[in-house]
N, C-alpha and C positions, 0 to 999 in steps of 0.2 A: 476574684476576691481572695483574701488570705486571712488566716487566723492571726490576731494581733494580741500581744501580751503587754501589760503595763503594771508597774509597781503600785500597789495599793497605797493611797494617801500621798504619793510623791509625783512630781512632774519630771519624767525622765526622757532624755533624748534616745532615739533608736540607735542601735550600734551601726557603724558604717558597713554598708554591704560591700562585697568584693567588687572591684572595678569590672564593668561589663566588657566582654570581649567583642571585638568587631567581627561580625558575622559575614561570611561570604554572601554575595548576592543570591537570594534564593531563586530556584527555578520557578517558572510560572505555575507549574503544576502544584508545587509545594504551597505557594501563596494561595492558590485557589482552594486547596484543601483546608488551609487554616481558616479562610473566610467562610467556608461552607458549614462550619460547626455551629450549631444552634445552641443558644444559652439555655440552661435549665433553671426552673423556678427554685429548686433547692440547691444550695451551695454544695459544690464538690471540689475536692482537691485534685487537680489534674496531675499527669505524670511529671511534667516539668517542674511543678511546685514541689512534688515529693523529692525530685533530684536536688532542688535547692535546699530543702529541709535536711536531707542527708548530708549535703556538703557542709552546712553550717554546724549541724549536730556533731559531726565528726571531730570538730575542733572548737568547742564552745568557749566563748569569752567569759571571763570572770570580772565583775565590776564591784567595787566597794563604794557605797554611798554614805556620805557623812552628814546628811541632813539631820538637823536636830529633832525634827518631828519623827524622823524614822528611828533614831537611836533611843528615843524615849518610849517607844512602843515595846511591846513584848518581844522576847527573843524569838518566839515562834511567829513568823510573819505569815499573814493570811494571803492566800493566792486567789486572784479573781481572773475571770476570762471575759474579754469584751468582744462582741461580735459586731461587725459592720452591718450585716443584714440578719434578719430573723431566719434562723435555721433550726432544723430538728437536731437536737444534740442530747444524747442520753448520758454520756460520761466518757472519760478519757482515762485509761489505765496507763500509768507510767511506772516502769521498773527503774528503780534507782539503787545504785550500789551504796552500801553503808560506809559512811565516813569513818576514819580512824578515831579512836577514843580521844586523841589529843586535839583533833580538829573539832570534835563535837563539844568539848569543854571550852573552846575559845569563844570570846564575845563577838569576834569579827564574824560577820555572816557572809557566806558565799552564796551567791545567787546563780542558779542555773537557768540559761536561756534556751528556749526551744524555738527553732525557726518556724515561722508560720506561713510561708508561701513564697512566691517568686520574688516578691519585693523585699524579703528578708527582714520584715518587721520583727522586733523582739521587745518584750516588756518584762518587768520584774516578776519573779515567781516567789510568792510567800506562802507560808504554811499557816493554816488556821490553828487556833488554840486547841480546838478539839481533836486535832490530828495527832497521830502517833509520831513522836519525834524520832529522828534518825538514831539518836543515842540509845534509844530503847529497842532499836531493831537488832535482830540477830544478824551476825555477819552473813552476807550473801543473800539475805531474804529480800523478796520483792514486796513493795508496799503499794497500796492503792490510794491515790489522791482523788479527792472529790473537788472538782473545779466548778465554780459558779459564775454567772454573768455579772458584768458591771451593773451597778445600780443606776449610774448616769453615764452617758456617752461623752467623752472628752471633746472639746471644741477647738477649732483652729484659731490662732490669734487674728486680730483684726488686720485687714490689708494683706494677709498672708497670701491669698489667692492671686491678687493683682501683682504683688511684688515677685512672687514666684514665677508667674507667667512672663514678666518682663525679663527675668533672668533667662528663662528658657528661650524666649524670642530672640534675645540678644545672642545667645549661643547658636541658634539656628541660622541667623543672618551671618554670624561669623563663619560658620561652616560654608554657607552658600557663597560668601565672598572670599573664601580661602585665606582667612586670617586666623590668628590664634584666639582661643576661647579663654575668657578671664576666669571661668569657674572650673572647678574640678568635675570631671565627668561623673564621678561617683556621687558628688553632691547633686548634680543635675538629675541623675537617675533617681536618687532618693526623693527629690522634689516632685518628680512625676508620680512616684508611688504615693506620696502623701496626698497629692491632689486627687488621685484616683480613689484613695481610701475614704475620701469624704465626698464621694458622688459628684465630682466635678469632671468626670471623664468625658462626657459628651461635649461640654464646652471646650475642654482642652483639645479634643480631636478637631473640632471646627476651627479653633484658632490656629492650630498647626496647619490645617488644610489651606487656610487663607494665606498664611505666610508663604507656603510652598507655591501656591497658585500665583501670587504676585511676582515671585522671583522668576518662575518659568515664563510668565507672560512677557517679562522684560527681555527675554532671550531671543524672541522671534525677530526683533528688528534687525539684528546683525545678519540675518539670512536673506533679507529683502533687498539688500544692496547687490549690485552686479559684481559677481566674482567669477574668476576662472573656475572651470569645472573641478579640476583637481583640488584647488584651494577650497572650493565650496565643500567638497566631500570631507576634506580634512577638518574643516571647521565644524561641520555637523557631527563628525565623529568625536571631536574634542568636547563639544557640548554634551553629547551623550555620555561619554566617559566621566566628565565632571558631575553630571547629574547622578549617575550610578554611585560614584564615590560619596557624594553628599547625602544621598538617601540612605546609604549604609550607615553613615555616622549618625544621622538624625534618627534612624530606627533604633540604633543601639541605645540612644538616650531615652526614647519613648517606648522601649521594649515592654515595660510593664503595662502601659496603655494598650499596646498591640496584642498582648497575651491575656488580657482580662476583658476590658470593655469591648474592643473590636472583635475578639473571639466569641463573645456572647451575643453579638449582633451580626447575624449572617448577612444582612443587607449592606453592611459597611465593608469597603475594601480595606485590606491591611495597609499599614503605613507605606510599605514597599509598593503595593498595587496602586495605592493612591498616587504615588509619584509617577508610576507608569501611565496611569490614565491621564494625568495632567500633561505629561510630556507628549503623549499621543495626541491629545486634544488640541493643545496650543502650538506644538512644534510640527510634528510629522503629519498631522492631518491638514495642515495648511497646503492647499493645492499646489502652489508654486514650489514650496519646499519639497513636498513629496515627489512631484513630477521631476524636479531637477535632480533629486537624490536617485530615483529609479533610473532616469536617463543616464546619469553618471555611472552607476553600477553596470548597466548594460553596455555602455561604451567601453569601460575597462575590460569587461569580459570579451567583447568583440576584438579589442586590440590584442588581448592575450591569444585568442584563437588565430589571429593573423601572424603570430610569432613574436610580438613585442613583449618586453618584460614589464610587468606592472607590480604595484604594491599589493601583494596578496593579503597581507595582514590587515590593511585598510578595508579590503573587501570583506574579509572574514568578520571584522568588527561591525561593519555596517549591516551586513546580512543577519548577524546575530541580534542587532538592535531591532530589525524588522520582525524577527522571530519572537523576541521578548515582548514586543508591542502588539503581537498577534495580528499583524497585517502582512506577513510574508507571502502567504498564498494569494491573497486578493490583489495586493499592490505590485508584487514583484514576480512571483512564480508564473502566473498566467502570461504576462508579457514576455518573460524570459523564454518560455517554451515556444511561443509564437515566433520570436526572433530566431530561435534555434531551428525551428522547422523551416523557416524561410531561407536561412543561410545554407543548410545542408541540402535542401531541395535544389537550389541553384548550383551548389558545388557538385552534387551527384551528376546532374545533367552535363555539366561542363567536363568533368574528369572522365566520364564514360566515353566521351568523344575523343579526348586527348590522349588517354593512357591505355596501355595494354592491361589485360585482366590481372596478371600478377602484381603489377605496380599499383593498380587500383585497390586490390585486396589488402595490400600492405598499408596503403593510405587509410582505408576504412578501419583497419585494426588499430592504427595509431590514433585516429580520432576517438575511437571508443575508449582507449586507455586514457587519453587526455580528459575526456568528460568524466570518467570514473575518478580521476585524480581531483577534479574540481569539486566533486561531491565530498571527497574526503577532506579537502583543504578548506573550502569556505562555503559551500552550498549546504543547505539543510538536507538531512538524510531523506526526508520525504520527497525530495525532488529527484532522487536517483532513478526510480522506476520509470516515471514518465519521460525523463531526459534521455535515458538509454534507449527507450522504446522509440522515441522520435528520431534519434540518430540511426538506429537499425532500419526503421521504415524508409527514411529518405535515401540512405546510402546503400541499403541492401534490398529491402523488400520491393522498392520501385524499379530495381534494375536486375531482378532475379533472372528472368528469362534471357534478357540481353547478355548478361554476364556469362551464363552457361553456353549460349549459342556462340558467343564471340571467343570464349577462351577455353572451354572444357576440352574440346578436341585437341587443342594445342598442348594443354597440360597432360592429357593422357598419352598423346603420341610421344612427347619428350620425357614422359615418366617423371614429371616434376613433383616428387613426393612431398616436399616441404610446402609447396604452393597448394597442392591438393589437400594437405592437412589443414592449412589455413582456410581454404575454400569451405571445407566441411565445418570447421569450427564456427565460421561466420554465418553461413547460411542455415546451420542448425538452430541458430538463435531466432530465425525469422519463421513465422507461421507459414507452413507449406514449403519451407526451404529445402527439406530433404526430398527432392523430386524423385518420383519413381520412374519417370520417363527419360531420365538423362542418358541412359545407356543406348537407347534406340538410335540416337543420332550418329552413333559411331559404327553402326553395323551395316553399312552399305555394301560391304564385301560380299555378303551372302546373295544379294539380288543382282550382282554383276556377273554375268556368265563368263566374262573375260578372265575372271579370277578363279575359275573352277579348279585349275591345277594346284593352286596354292591356298585355296579357301580353308581346307581343314587345318593345315599347319598354322595359318594365320589366326584361325579361331582358337587353337590350342594356346598359341603364344599370347593372344589377347586375354584369354581366360586366366592364364597365370598372372598377367599384369593386373587384371581386375581383382583377383583374389588378394594379391599383395596390397593393392590400394585400399580395399575394404578392411583388410586386417590392420594395416599400419595407419592409414590416413583417416578412415571412417570408423575406427574403434569397433569393428565387427558389428556395426549397427544392424539390427535385425531387419529394419526396413530396407536397407541397401542390399542385404543378402537376398531377401525375397524379391526385391526389384530386379536384381541381377538374374535370378532364375526365371522370372517372368519375361524379362527382356530377351534372354537367350532363347527361350521356348517360342517367343513370338517371331523373332527375326529369322531363326533357323528353319522355320516352316513356311516362310514366305513363298518359297518355290517348292511346290508339292513334289515329293519323292526324290528330288535331286540331291538334297543334302544327305539322305540315307545312302544313296548310290555312291556319292563321293567319299563318305566315311568308310564304306566297305572297301573301296579301291585304295584308300589311304592305309588301311590295315593290311591289305594285300602287299602294298609296296614295302611296308615296314617288316613284314614277316617273310619276304622272299629271301632266298639264300644269297642273292646278289647284293643285298644291302648289309654291309659290314660296318655301319656307322655307329653302332651302339653295343654295349656289353649286355649280358643277360639282365643285370639289375636295371640298367637304363631302359632296356626294352620293356621290362615289366612295369616300370613307372610310366612309360609312354602309353602302354595299353590301359593303365588305370585312368589316365587323362582322357583318352579316347572314349572310354566308357562314360565319363562325365558328360561329354558332348552327346554321346549316344542316347542318354536318358532324355534329352530334350526333343528328339525327333519323334514325329507321329508315325511315319511310315516304316515301322520296324520290320514289316514283312518284305518291303523292298530291300532293306539292308540284308535280310536273310537270303534272298534270292541271289543277289550279287556276291555276297560273302561265300555262299555255297559253291558257286561257279568258280570263284578264284581259289577257294580252298582245294577243290578237286584238282586244279592244275598244279598247285603246290605239292600236293601229296603224290600225284601220279608221276609228275616230271621230276620230282625230287628237288624242288626249288624252295622248300621251306627252310627258313633260317634255323629254327630250333623246334624240335618236337615238343619240348617242354613248354615253349612259348605258345605253340598252337593249342596245347591242352589247357594252358592257363587262360587263354582267351576264351576257349570253349566254356571253361568253368565260370568265368565272369558273365558270359552271356546267359548261362543257365541260371545263375543267381539273380540276374537282372530281369529276365523274361520268363523264366520257368522252364520245366523239363520239356513241355510240348514244343517250345520254340527250338530247342537244340536236339530234338530226338533224331532228326535226319542227319545232323552234323555228327552226332555221336555214332550213328550207324556207319558213316564213312570211315571213321577211325577204327571201328570194329572190323570193317572189311579189310583194311590194310593189315591189321594184326592177324586176321584169319588167313590172308593171302601168304603172309610170311610162314605161318605154320604149314600150310599146304605145300609151299615150295620146299620146305625142309623134308617133308614126307616124300615128295615127288623125287627129289634128288637122291634120297636114300634107297628108294626101290627101283630106280631106273638107271641104267648104264648108258648115258647119252654119248653117242659118237660125235666126232667132229670138233671144230674149234669154236663153235657158237655156244654161248651160255644163255639159257632161256630163263627169263623171270616173268611170271604171270601174276597179275592182280585181279582177284575175283571181286567184281563190283555188283552190289545189289541194285537193281534198276530203280527202285523207289527212292533210294538215298541220293543217287548221283544225278548230275545234270544230264540232259539228253544230248547226245552227240550225233552229228550227221556222219553216217558210214562213208569211208573213202577207200575205194578199191585200189590197191597198189600191186606191183609185180614183185612178189617175194621170191627169194631164192628157194630152189627145191629143198634144200636142207632145212630151211625155216618152216616150209609147209609141212615137212615130215615131222618136225618137232612139235608143231601145233597139233597134229593128229595124235602123236604119242601122249601129249598132256590131256587132250580131250578124252581119250580112252581112259586114262588114269582117273580123271576127275569124275566122269560120269559113272565109272565103276564104283566109286565111293558114294556118289550122290545121284542115285537113279531118279529119273523123272525131271531133272533140271535141263535147261537149255543154255547153251553157250553161244554168245555172239561176239566175235573178235572185233576189237576197236584198234585198228592199226595206228590211228592218229595218236594214241596214248602210249604206244610202245617205246621202250628204250633198251639199249644194249650196251655191253662192255666188249670192246674190240681190243685184241692184242696186236699192236703194230710195231714194226721194226724200222728205225731210222738210222742214219749214220751215227748219231750220238748213242744209240742203243735202243733197247726195247722199252715200250711205253704201253700203258693201258689207257684206252680212250673210253670215257663214259659218255655215250651219245644217244640221241633219239633214234627211233626206227628209220625215219627218213634219212637222217645223217648216215646211218649204217648202210642203207642201200646205195647211197652215193659213193661212200668210201670203198665199199667192196667192188665197185666197178673198176677201180684202179689196180685190182689184181689181174684184170683181163687186158688192160691197155695202159699206155702212158698218158694220153691226152684225149679229152672229149669236149665237144661243144655243148652248149646249153640244150640245144634241140636233141642231141644224141642222148644225153642223160635223161631228159624228159621222156623220150620214147622208151628207153630201157627200164626205167623205174615205174612209170605210170603215175608219178606224183603230180598233183594239180599244179598249174603254172605258178600261181602266187606262192603256194607253200614251197615249191621247189626253189624259187628265187631266194626266199628267206633262208632256206636250208643251206644253199651254196654261199650265201652272204655270211652265215655264221661260221662256216668252215674256212672261207678264204679272206674275209675282211674283219674277223673278230680278233680277240687277243691271242688265241691259239690258232694260228694259220697253218693247218696241216696240208692244205693244197694251195697252189698258185692260181691266180686269175690274170688273164691277159685280155685287154689292158687293165692296169691297176686303177681301181676306183672304189668308192664306197657302195655303189649300187651295182646290181647285176643286170646287164643289158643283153639284148638279142645279139648273137654272134660271139659272145664272150667264150673264151677257151679256158679249160681247167686241167691242171696236171698235179701229180703228187709232189709234195715238198719234202724231198729226202733230207734236206738240211735242217728240218724242224728241230728246235731245241727247247727244252723246258726244264726247270729245276725240279719239278715233281715227277714222280713215276706214274701216278694215277691222275689223269687230267680229265676234268669235267668241262665239256664244251656245251655251253647253253644254246638252246634253240632260240632264235630271235622270234619273240612272240608277235603275232599279228595284232595290231591295234584293233581294239573293239570298234566295229563299225556302228554307224547310226542304226542300221537295221537290226544288229544284234542287241543293242541297247533297247530298242523299241520292242523287240521280241521278248526280252526278259521282263520289261515293264508290263507287256500285255499278259504274260503268264501270271504276274502278280495280280493284275486286275481281274483275271478270270478266277483266281483263287479267292479274291475278296468277294466276288459275287456268290461263290459257293458258301462262304462263311456268312454272308448276309442272309442268304436263303435259309441256312441252317438255324441261325439265330431267330429269325421270324417264326419259323415252324416250331421251334422249341418253346418260344414264348406263347404262341397261340395254343399249342397242345396243352400247356399248363393252365392258361387262363380261360380257354374256351371262347370267351367273348371279350372284345376289347375295342375301345375307341381308337381312332387314328392317332391322336396326339399321344395317348398313353403308350401305344405300340411303338411309335417312333422314339419316345423317350427311353423305353426299356431296351430297344435295340442299340441306341447310342451307348447305354451303360455297359452293354456286353461286348461291343466291338472295341478293338484296340487300335484301330486306324480311322482316320477321318473319312466321313462319307457325306456327300452333298445331299440335301433333301430331295432333289430331283432324281438322283440315282436310287435313293432308297424307295421312292415312290414307284419307280420302274420295277424294282424287285418285288414289291407287293403286288403290282398288277400281273407280273409274270407268275407268281404263285397262285393268284386267283384264276388265271387262264389254265393252269395245270391242276386245278381242283384241290389245292392244299387248304384253301380258305375261300370264304365268300363274303360279299357285302350283305349287311342286314337289309331285309326288304323294306322295313319301316324306317330305318335310320341309315342312310347311305354312308354316313361318317363312322360307322361301326362295323367291325369285322367279326365273323364267326368261324371257328375252326371246323374243318370238314374231316371227319374221322375216316 
């Protein structure tokens, strides 16, 4: 409803409203919001009406009326206010600017119009005789006008309603038939407003609905004819586009009806919604039309997925129609997702058989990009999530395990970084796609004894590759980092104790003096990598046993590549395992330093005769490995020097005992060849062999063995190092790599070398199976002592404990794996030795025996 003004005593036409603008098709949500507003019993001016009031008030029109009845009245024209409905109205304050004195004295009366609503009704404004005139007002002063109701309500002329509707109906039909309208749109708009102002809104709405309904009914026949699919889709799209255009025009004419009567009746759809309902009911709800439309849309999408070019704008328009008619989800989306699921299920099965994993991954990525583009181009946004989820499930989720088993090893072996990145990006989209078990399948190298020689180096290389893949391809995903750690820890301990032994030997190989493959910096980095692998092993005590044995050889024989590298490795082990783990290793280094100091003191206080230079290493028995004594025939001069040193050492450290280990001795010999004098740094066994050539020119293997007393296997390796190595200071006849019975040896006077001081390495005897077993057995014995100590320590503190709790606490204290059966044996052993006893009432409980 709107406020309407009229000139008292005169019949005046309303001023022409501004031509209505054609509004864009409103969204469904906007239309629903408009229709949901309930009408109030008391009349209120809405925001749109206020905007129209402001637009008209900003440029008021001035009209002069020359009616005789009007000019005969008083100059002060009385103003009245007519209401279409009864409302509560107290008063209206109007501020009016004072006219100039010249205009006030004029007999011509200027009437000011105030807009009164959306329909822009305006009536004359007069001033009552009792009102204060503008000429008496002070400049700039605001005056208060008292406005009263009409005494009688104006009536419409006879046949006005019928004639007006005929004009409106004719205009609507012209729009529907796409022909020109005879009447001015502004005039039609004003006619609708006049009818609504006289309570004919309900009838007008029903009449409009009937006209629209009749027109839409007539459209259905064109779709029941047999048409080619593409032609049918274009025809239904044209019908929809025409309907939208027509309803926009019709709504612009009936806008006043839409914003007043319809707005106040929440049960009525707006003019636009009414058009949608009619189109949905009579056109698209027809089963044949709807089925053929949906089938056509799905067929176009299927063709596009097959690589054909289609009319995407047509698809976009048709799907927008379904969305506007609110049947998109029920009629299209469900079938579309079912077809998508069927298509990609079959495609996934087929391509997994035909293509390699990299090609398959690129195809999946392409499909995902295509479906995302369809959502952007013509599908409704609500379809994106279920659509992408369907593609991911059928192309990725259903083939997750098969893809990894078929292609992961290949991608890792060939270091296919780009493909691995794509693999991670795709499978991270699928629930469970980030597998924690994927690394296990690549670690067969550990459980294969044939790869023992290269296992550690292969592990180091593979660890570098895995780290690079996780960093670059898997974006440092925390799940993959943890999975890698768990996988390494699992597979590296598949063979009990063996990995720890092999890692210790690998460190020995890297730290020996003969290995010149790396600089100090490279050696340091290599040790850091080994420590990473070292963290994963359980049997660290096995590593300690083999590492200590190899370290002793490097320190005593002088085969360590770098003292700094040895100390650096010791520091790393201490940081990783604690001081208790490295206490014996540190003791070995202290012995070597102490031996150097003792030898300096010995040489300073002793005047040693002869050509033999004596060097002695003092080894603390608890720190060093146990060596089997080997009796050899030393030269008398050597025996005398041993006695001199023994007297010197015991004189400074009374109460100690010395046991000579000839197998660990080494010497520096001064030799003279044709080329000149050389210094030979050799072992004690090599020294005994070389000194024999001062007494003769040629000796057989048997003669040397008898003269030196060296064990047969050790003697053969000694002769092999002197006659078959890089520095061949003696000749062997016949020439061969191995020393055989009957071979003869003589001094090589023609020996040449670029260095003055030459180190001839003793060929190390390969560790036998018996020696490995012996080392392992010693570790096992030490573990038994540690288990016994842990059990007694726990029982002494707890006094009474059940079996399960005791086992649990023992496992928490031990740093190596123990089988439950072995642990049970240790408990029984302690019971037999009276360290603890079973409870008499509860055999599953133990008591500590003080």
